[in-house]
N, C-alpha and C positions, 0 to 999 in steps of 0.2 A: 504493500500500500504506500501511497505517496506520503511523504512527511508533511506535517502541517507547518505553517509559518512559525507557530509557537515553539515547536520542537526543534526547528532549524535555527531559531534565534532565541535561546533561553533567556528568560528575564534576568538581568544582572542583579546581584545582591545589593541591598542598600549600603552606601559607603559613608554617609556623613549625617551628622545631626548638629545643626547650627541655627542660632537665632541672632537677629540684628535689628538695630533701630537707627534711624537718622532723624535728628531734630532740626528745626530751623536755626540758623540759616543754611545749614549743610544740605537740607532737603529743599527743593524748589517750591515756590508758591506758598511759603509759610506752612507747609504740611508736615505731618509726622508720618514717616514710612516705617512700618514694622513688618517683619517677615520671619518665617521659620521653615526649615525643611527637616524631615524626620527619617530616621533609619530603623523604624519599627520593622518587624518581620514582614516580608513581602506578601505573605498569605494571611496576614492578620486583617480583619475587617476594621476599617477606620470610618466612623460615622461622623457626619456633620449634623448636629442637632441644635434645635432652639428650645431653650427652657424659659418659659415666661416668668415674669416677676411674681412673687407670691408672698402672702402673709401666713405666719405660722403661730399656733397657739402657744401660750407660755408652757415651758417645760417639755416641749416637743423634742424628740430625739431624731438624729439624722444618721441613716445607714450609709456609710462610705464604702469603699471597696472591701476593707477587712474589719473595720471597727465602727462602733456607734459613738457619736459625739453629740454634744448639745447643739440644738438648732437655734438660730437667731430669730428675732421677731419678724424681720422682713428680708427677702432676698431679691436681688436685681435680676432682670432678664439677661440671659447670656446666649451667645452662639458659640458652640464648642466643636473642636475636632478631637475625637477620642476613640481609643480602641473600644470596640463594642462590649467587651467582657467586663470592663471596670466602670466605676462610678465617676472618676475624675476625668481629666482631659490633658492632652499634650499641649494644646494652645487654645486660645479663645479670646473673645471680646465681650464686653457688657454694654448695656444701654447707655452708659455714661462715657463710653469711648476708652475705657481701660482695656489694655491688651496684655496678656501674659503668655510666655512660652517658657518651657523648662528644659534643662539638659542634665544628663547623668554625669556625676563627677565622683572621683575617688581620691583618697588621700591617706594620711597617717592614721586617722581615727578609724577604729574598727567599725564595720557596718553591722548593724544589729539584724539578726535573723527574725526577731519577733515581729508579728504583724502589728502595724501601726498605721499612720497615714502615709499613703504613697505621695511622692512629689506631684504626681498628676492629680491626686485629690486636693492638694494644696493650691494648685493652679485654679481649679474650679471654685474652691472655697474663697480664694482671694477675689475672684471675679464676682461671685454672688454676693459678697458682703462689703465691698468697698466701691466708692464712687470716685476715687483718685488713685494714682499710682502709689503714692506714699502710704495711703491708708491700706491699700492691698498688701504692701510690704509688712505693715504692722499686724494685719490679720494673720499673715502667714507665720511670722516669727512668734506671735502669741500662741498659735495652735501648735507650732513646733515645740515650744516649751512645755505645753500642757500635755500633748499626746505623743510627741516623738514622730520620727519617720522610720519606715521600714516595711518589709513585706516583699514577696516576689512580684516582679514587674512583668512577668511573662504568663500567658495563659497556659502554656505547656508545663510539663513537669520539670523542665530545665529551670534551675534556680538562677535568677538574675536580679541582684540587688545593688543599690547604689545610694549615695547622697545626691543632693540636687542643687543646681544653680537656676536662677530665674532672671528673666529680663521682663521688666514691668514698665509699661508706658501708658500715658494718657495724652490728652491734647496739648499739654503744656510742658511735661517733663517726663523723664524716665529714670529708672533705677536698676542697678544690677544687685541681686541678692544671692550670696553664695553661702552654702552650709556645709558643716562637718559635724554629723550627729546633731546635737541641739545647739551647737555653737555656730555663729554666723557673722558675716560682715556685709555691709552694703555700701555701694558707691553711687552717688548721683552722677548721671551721664551728662557729659558736655559734648555736644555736637553729634558724634557717631559712636557706636559701641556694638560689639559682637561678643557672643559667648559660644563656646564649644564644650567638648567633654573634658574640661580641666578647670581647676580654679584659676581665676585671672585677676582678681582684685589683689593689688600689691600694697602700696603704702598710702594710697588715697582712699581712706576709709571715712565715710561720712556718718555712718551709724554702725553699731556693733553690739554683740551680746555683752552684757556687763562683766562677764567672767572670761571673755575671750582670751585676753593676754595672760591672766593668772593661770588659766588652765594650761596654756602652752608652756608656761614656765614650769608648772608642776610636772609636766611630761618630759621636760628637758629639751623641748623643741626650740626654745627661745631663751636667751640669757638675761633678758630684761634690760639690756644696755644698748645694743644696736637698734637701729630703726626697725619698727615692727613691720614685716611684710607678710600679709595674710597667706598668699598663695605659697610662698617659699616656706613658711612656718608649718602650715597645715597640710601640705602635700609635698611631692618630690619634684615639683616643677622648678626648672632653672629659670627664674624670672628675668635674669639678665639677657637670656636668649629668646624669650617668649615671643617677641615681635620681629625676630630676624630668622628664626628657623623655618623649615618648610612644612610645618604642621598646618592643619585646617584653621586653627585659631589665628595663626600668623597670616595666612593667605587672606582670610576674611578681614583682618585688621588692615592689611596693606590695600586691599581693594576699596574698602570704605574710605580710608584716608586719602587715597588717590582721587576718588570722585569728590570728596569734600574739598580737596585742594582745587580741583577744576571748577567747582561751584564758586569758591571764593574768588578765583581769578576772573571768572565770568562777571561776577558782581563788581569787581574793581574796574574792569574794562568798561562796563556799562556806565559806572559812575563817572569815569574820566570823559567818556564821550558825551554824557549828559551835561557836565559842567563846561565842556568846550563849546557846546551849542548855545550856552547862555550869552 
């Protein structure tokens, strides 16, 4: 029998999982540009779903992927892209223009095998409960402190667990939130930013877990004297080479900054021509 096109050209395996944002003036027209690609298994069903805003009775419980948590009084309408077997989402947006995407990250802190909130649960919870990017960040870190993160991120019996990083944006600003167990650091975005499957916040830390540095000292990861570098301390990333190596994070960083530079050059040229015409 003749071979089908599918058998002749097998579907390539997913190769990357990256999220990016561009804020004005790096993005044209005063817009915010947010995007994510995913490397979930190729045969996993990924749904696009709309969940309307809702009011909930006092004391209501919410069944997430693995655990129940307390529900809030009101949740916002959301559009989600999610694996069909779980409650949370890989990425999404809400009625207030808040967008969130997450990435798997690993580091020095041991990953808990216990079932808790998945990073994808935290994406959806941030969208349903916050009307700005920074409020979503607060929602996520508060839930992380209360319930923890953990559980298998695969529908199959193959165990795949990780910590999470998040890129959170609204119409005015964006934040990167990176976690290691219950510990976390957050960076307010300036211009453009991308995240991949590695910790990437270094010394620019705008918000942090109150015990972030003391815990690192107690583990012998930081001496308390040199400048604190989150990615270098909590993972094995060589942050000195992070934006010059050939990894996905570096390539995304270079591409975003190349186009940001072109955007600024275009703006300068326009302004020069404008003033010459006066």
